[in-house]
C-alpha positions as CSV (number, residue, x, y, z in Angstrom):
1,M,125.7,120.1,90.3
2,P,123.2,117.4,89.3
3,K,119.6,117.8,90.2
4,S,118.5,115.2,92.7
5,L,115.5,113.1,91.6
6,T,113.1,110.7,93.1
7,K,110.5,108.8,91.1
8,V,107.2,107.7,92.7
9,V,106.1,104.4,91.2
10,Y,102.5,103.1,91.3
11,K,101.8,99.5,90.3
12,P,98.1,98.9,89.8
13,D,98.6,95.1,90.3
14,T,101.3,93.3,92.2
15,Q,101.6,90.6,89.5
16,S,101.9,93.1,86.6
17,T,105.0,94.8,85.3
18,D,102.9,97.9,84.4
19,Q,104.1,101.0,86.3
20,F,103.0,104.6,86.4
21,I,105.7,107.0,87.3
22,I,106.0,110.6,88.2
23,I,109.2,112.6,89.0
24,V,109.3,114.5,92.3
25,N,111.5,116.7,94.4
26,P,112.6,114.4,97.2
27,A,112.7,116.9,100.0
28,E,109.3,118.4,99.2
29,Y,107.8,115.0,98.6
30,H,108.8,113.6,102.0
31,R,107.4,116.8,103.6
32,W,104.1,116.3,101.7
33,K,103.9,112.6,102.5
34,A,104.5,113.4,106.2
35,G,101.2,115.3,106.2
36,E,102.2,118.8,105.2
37,T,99.7,119.0,102.4
38,T,99.7,122.8,102.3
39,I,102.8,122.6,100.1
40,P,101.8,123.4,96.5
41,L,101.9,120.4,94.2
42,T,104.0,122.4,91.8
43,D,106.8,122.3,94.4
44,V,106.4,118.6,95.0
45,V,106.4,117.3,91.4
46,D,108.9,118.0,88.8
47,S,106.2,118.1,86.1
48,F,102.6,116.8,85.8
49,Q,103.7,114.3,83.2
50,V,102.8,110.7,84.0
51,F,105.1,108.2,82.6
52,F,104.3,104.5,81.9
53,S,106.4,101.4,81.5
54,N,105.2,97.9,81.0
55,Q,108.7,96.5,81.3
56,G,109.2,97.2,85.0
57,S,111.7,99.6,86.4
58,Q,114.3,98.8,83.7
59,G,112.0,99.6,80.8
60,I,111.8,102.6,78.6
61,L,109.5,105.3,79.9
62,G,106.8,106.7,77.7
63,Q,104.0,109.1,78.4
64,A,100.9,107.4,79.7
65,S,97.9,107.6,77.3
66,R,94.5,109.1,78.4
67,Q,93.0,105.6,77.9
68,Q,95.5,104.0,80.3
69,L,94.9,106.7,82.9
70,E,91.1,106.3,82.6
71,H,91.3,102.6,82.9
72,V,93.6,102.5,85.9
73,F,92.7,105.7,87.8
74,D,89.1,106.3,86.5
75,T,90.2,109.8,85.4
76,S,92.6,111.3,82.9
77,K,93.0,114.7,84.7
78,D,96.7,115.1,85.4
79,L,96.1,116.7,88.8
80,D,93.9,113.9,90.1
81,V,96.2,111.2,88.7
82,V,99.4,112.8,90.2
83,Q,97.7,113.1,93.6
84,L,96.7,109.4,93.5
85,I,100.2,108.3,92.5
86,L,101.7,110.5,95.3
87,Q,99.3,108.9,97.8
88,K,99.5,105.3,96.7
89,G,102.9,105.0,95.0
90,K,106.3,104.1,96.4
91,P,109.3,106.4,96.1
92,E,112.4,105.1,94.4
93,A,115.7,106.9,94.1
94,A,116.6,107.8,90.5
95,D,119.8,108.8,88.8
96,A,120.5,112.5,88.9
97,I,120.4,114.5,85.8
98,S,122.7,117.3,85.0
99,S,122.4,120.0,82.5
100,G,125.2,120.6,80.0
101,G,126.8,117.1,80.4
102,S,127.9,115.1,77.5
103,A,126.0,112.1,76.5
104,M,128.6,110.8,74.1
105,N,130.7,107.7,74.6
106,V,134.3,108.9,74.5
107,G,135.5,105.4,73.8
108,I,133.8,105.2,70.5
109,G,135.5,108.1,68.8
110,S,136.7,111.7,68.9
111,F,134.5,114.7,69.5
112,T,135.3,116.0,66.0
113,V,132.3,117.3,64.2
114,D,132.2,116.4,60.5
115,T,131.0,119.5,58.6
116,R,131.3,118.0,55.1
117,G,128.2,117.0,53.2
118,K,125.2,118.8,51.9
119,S,124.9,122.5,52.6
120,L,121.8,124.1,54.0
121,S,121.3,126.3,50.9
122,G,117.7,126.2,49.6
123,V,116.4,125.1,53.0
124,P,113.7,127.4,54.3
């Protein structure tokens, strides 16, 4: 069964396309947002990685640099930044991810693996 995801998006400026994003557990996030702050943040967030996109919600997500975090949040500590994004950001539903699924486009070709070519002999 796919894992349900919600991303919390923080935009530092309403006119900018810059976005800082964290991935959260939707049930725990809504409980935390409702005032139940005794929930450990490790249960609320999927990871303490802060993602960045300067292309809006359709852009490619990359990891935010320390310089970007310092500039926008005045800190680069992941715990502080995640708490600020949780408080000031807006939740958006995200596509579910599943483990073990195929990422191949079946219409392009078969699932046959070509084993011809160079061997791995001599490779450490």
